[in-house]
C-alpha positions in Angstrom: 0.0 0.0 0.0 2.8 2.4 0.9 4.4 1.7 -2.5 1.2 2.8 -4.3 1.0 6.0 -2.3 4.6 6.7 -3.1 4.1 6.0 -6.8 1.0 8.2 -7.1 2.8 11.0 -5.3 5.8 10.9 -7.6 3.5 10.7 -10.6 1.6 13.8 -9.6 4.7 15.7 -8.7 6.5 14.8 -12.0 3.6 16.2 -14.1 4.2 19.9 -13.7 8.0 19.4 -13.9 7.7 17.6 -17.2 5.3 20.3 -18.5 7.8 23.1 -17.7 10.6 21.3 -19.7 8.5 21.4 -22.9 8.6 25.2 -23.1 11.1 26.6 -25.6 13.4 29.3 -24.4 12.9 31.6 -21.5 9.3 32.7 -20.7 8.3 35.8 -22.6 11.2 35.8 -24.9 9.4 35.6 -28.3 5.9 36.4 -27.0 4.4 34.6 -30.0 5.8 37.1 -32.6 7.1 35.8 -35.9 10.6 36.7 -37.1 9.2 39.2 -39.6 7.1 40.9 -36.9 10.2 41.3 -34.6 12.2 42.7 -37.5 9.5 45.2 -38.3 9.3 46.3 -34.7 13.1 46.8 -34.6 12.9 49.0 -37.7 10.0 51.0 -36.3 11.8 51.6 -33.0 14.9 52.6 -34.9 12.9 55.2 -36.9 11.3 56.6 -33.7 14.7 57.1 -32.1 16.1 58.6 -35.3 13.1 61.1 -35.5 13.4 62.0 -31.8 17.2 62.8 -32.2 16.5 65.0 -35.2 13.9 67.0 -33.2 16.1 67.4 -30.0 19.1 68.8 -31.8 19.2 72.6 -31.4 19.4 74.7 -34.5 22.8 76.1 -35.3 23.1 79.6 -33.8 24.4 82.1 -36.2 27.5 84.1 -35.2 26.6 87.5 -33.8 28.4 90.6 -35.0 30.3 92.7 -32.4 27.7 95.4 -32.6 24.9 92.9 -31.9 26.9 91.4 -28.9 27.4 94.9 -27.5 23.7 95.7 -27.8 22.7 92.4 -26.2 25.2 93.0 -23.3 23.8 96.5 -22.7 20.2 95.2 -22.8 21.1 92.6 -20.2 22.8 95.1 -18.0 19.8 97.4 -18.2 17.4 94.6 -17.4 19.5 93.6 -14.4 19.7 97.2 -13.2 15.9 97.4 -13.4 15.4 94.1 -11.4 17.5 95.5 -8.5 15.0 98.3 -8.0 
């Protein structure tokens, strides 16, 4: 009788262990996507990052003439003087 109980216990315990071995690769690795779908997703994400980088780059600032720099400097000094009042 003890032999049957041991055999039934081992059989029930081995079922889930054998089922886990049938899975291919780590869980969630492919998520049911085909090779073409994964490649398309990679390309889409590459495009998104490329577009984002284009938008974040500041526009080239043009070089200011000495007169424009002097005027800007005076305007900033005047604004700072007005703030202190």
